[in-house]
C-alpha positions in Angstrom: 75.9 118.1 111.2 76.9 119.4 114.2 74.5 117.2 116.2 75.7 114.4 114.1 79.5 115.2 114.6 79.2 115.8 118.4 77.0 112.1 118.5 79.8 110.3 116.8 82.4 112.0 118.6 80.7 110.7 122.0 80.8 107.3 120.2 84.4 107.7 119.2 85.1 108.2 122.9 83.6 105.3 123.8 84.9 103.0 121.1 88.1 104.5 122.5 87.6 103.2 125.6 86.5 99.8 124.6 88.9 99.4 122.3 92.0 100.2 125.1 89.8 97.5 127.2 88.9 94.9 124.9 90.7 94.9 121.7 90.2 91.5 120.7 86.7 92.3 120.3 87.4 94.2 117.3 88.1 93.1 113.9 88.8 94.3 110.5 85.4 95.5 109.6 84.9 97.3 113.0 88.0 99.3 112.9 87.3 100.3 109.1 83.9 101.0 109.7 84.6 103.6 112.6 87.4 105.1 110.7 85.1 105.7 107.8 82.1 107.4 110.0 84.3 109.9 111.6 86.2 111.0 108.3 82.7 111.1 106.7 81.4 113.5 109.3 84.5 115.5 108.9 85.9 114.5 112.2 89.5 113.2 113.2 90.0 110.1 113.3 91.3 108.7 117.3 94.9 107.9 118.0 94.1 104.3 119.5 91.6 103.6 116.4 94.7 104.8 113.6 96.9 102.6 115.5 94.7 99.7 115.4 94.2 100.3 112.0 98.1 99.6 111.4 98.0 96.5 113.1 95.3 94.8 111.8 95.9 95.9 108.2 97.6 92.6 107.4 94.6 90.3 108.1 91.9 93.0 107.1 89.9 92.5 103.5 90.3 94.2 100.0 87.1 96.4 101.1 88.3 97.3 104.8 92.1 98.2 103.5 90.2 100.5 100.9 87.9 102.1 103.6 90.8 102.5 106.0 93.0 103.9 103.5 90.6 106.7 102.3 89.6 107.5 105.9 92.8 107.9 107.4 93.8 110.1 104.5 90.9 112.1 104.4 91.3 112.2 108.1 95.0 113.1 108.0 96.1 116.2 110.0 92.4 116.7 111.6 92.0 118.0 114.9 88.5 118.3 115.1 87.4 116.0 118.1 84.1 118.0 119.3 85.8 120.1 122.1 88.5 117.4 122.8 86.0 114.4 123.2 89.2 112.3 122.3 92.8 112.4 121.1 93.3 112.8 117.0 95.7 110.6 115.6 99.2 112.0 115.2 100.4 112.2 111.5 103.0 110.1 112.9 100.7 107.1 113.6 98.9 108.1 110.6 101.6 108.0 108.3 103.0 104.5 110.1 99.2 103.0 109.7 98.8 103.8 106.1 102.3 102.3 105.4 100.7 99.1 107.0 97.6 99.5 104.9 99.8 100.1 101.8 101.9 97.2 102.2 98.7 94.7 103.1 97.2 96.3 99.6 100.4 95.2 97.6 100.3 91.5 99.0 96.5 91.1 97.6 96.2 93.6 95.0 95.2 90.7 92.5 92.0 90.5 94.4 91.1 93.8 94.4 88.3 95.1 93.0 88.8 98.0 90.6 87.1 100.8 92.8 88.8 99.2 96.1 92.3 99.5 93.8 91.8 103.0 92.5 90.6 104.4 96.2 93.7 103.0 97.8 95.7 104.4 94.9 94.2 107.9 95.4 94.2 107.6 99.2 98.5 106.9 99.5 99.1 109.8 97.0 96.5 112.0 98.8 98.4 110.8 102.1 101.7 111.2 99.8 102.6 107.6 101.4 102.6 106.0 98.0 105.3 103.4 97.5 106.1 103.0 94.3 106.3 99.4 94.3 102.8 99.4 95.9 101.6 101.8 93.3 102.6 99.9 90.0 100.8 96.8 92.0 97.5 98.5 91.8 98.1 100.6 88.4 98.3 96.9 87.2 95.1 95.5 88.9 92.9 98.4 87.7 94.5 97.7 84.3 94.3 94.3 84.2 91.6 92.6 81.4 89.5 91.1 84.4 88.9 94.7 85.9 88.5 97.2 83.3 87.2 94.5 80.5 84.5 93.9 82.8 82.5 96.5 83.7 84.5 97.6 86.8 85.3 100.6 85.6 83.7 103.9 85.9 85.4 107.8 85.6 86.1 108.9 88.5 88.0 105.8 89.2 89.8 106.1 86.1 90.4 109.1 87.0 91.5 108.5 90.5 94.0 105.9 89.4 95.3 108.2 86.9 96.2 111.2 89.0 97.3 109.2 91.6 100.2 107.7 89.2 101.0 111.3 87.8 101.3 112.7 91.1 103.6 110.4 92.5 105.3 110.2 89.2 105.1 106.6 88.8 104.9 105.0 85.2 101.7 102.8 84.5 101.4 102.7 80.8 99.1 99.6 81.0 97.0 101.9 83.2 97.6 104.9 81.1 96.7 102.8 77.9 93.3 101.7 78.9 92.3 104.9 80.7 92.8 106.4 77.1 90.8 103.8 75.4 88.2 104.3 78.4 87.9 107.8 77.7 87.4 107.4 73.4 84.6 105.3 74.4 82.7 107.2 77.3 83.6 111.0 75.9 80.3 111.5 75.9 79.8 110.5 79.5 82.3 111.7 81.2 81.8 114.5 83.8 83.9 117.6 83.5 86.1 117.2 86.7 86.9 113.6 85.5 88.1 114.6 82.1 89.9 117.2 83.5 91.8 115.1 85.8 92.7 112.4 82.5 93.8 115.4 80.7 95.8 116.9 83.6 
């Protein structure tokens, strides 16, 4: 893990240099993938990369938005850069980019998959950057028959979505109603953690 992290930090330093010289060579997918890889390894997202995520959010595809939301929320406040290989994103930059991601997710909420809607919901709530109108739109998408009734749900997505709504104090009756039915129908297969989250 340490060697992989150091390699990722070196790659991040090179990516930042390339981004600063040639931002037009980057697209939503490359930005989202880079953010995800660093967050997954326990490292901070570089300041220029976090800022670029915010700038490109409006043009990102649903999965790219979900990936960015998770990565930015997960790495928020981290200073791990493998010996100052690069400058970590500030909380202010991360917050601004998450706000842009939230707005973009709100606009394309009807095209998000159940997994992506739950991921964005959970990430925004975790980072405490969850505007009520965005939460309601994502909760409606997650509860929609096209999502909840077509096999797109799994226990973790349901638990994460419900936790996000409850943690930010947004009432989402359609989601909680659908979640209750899901929990009853799948009680024997729910993981203890997921069941506890739903109960909470």
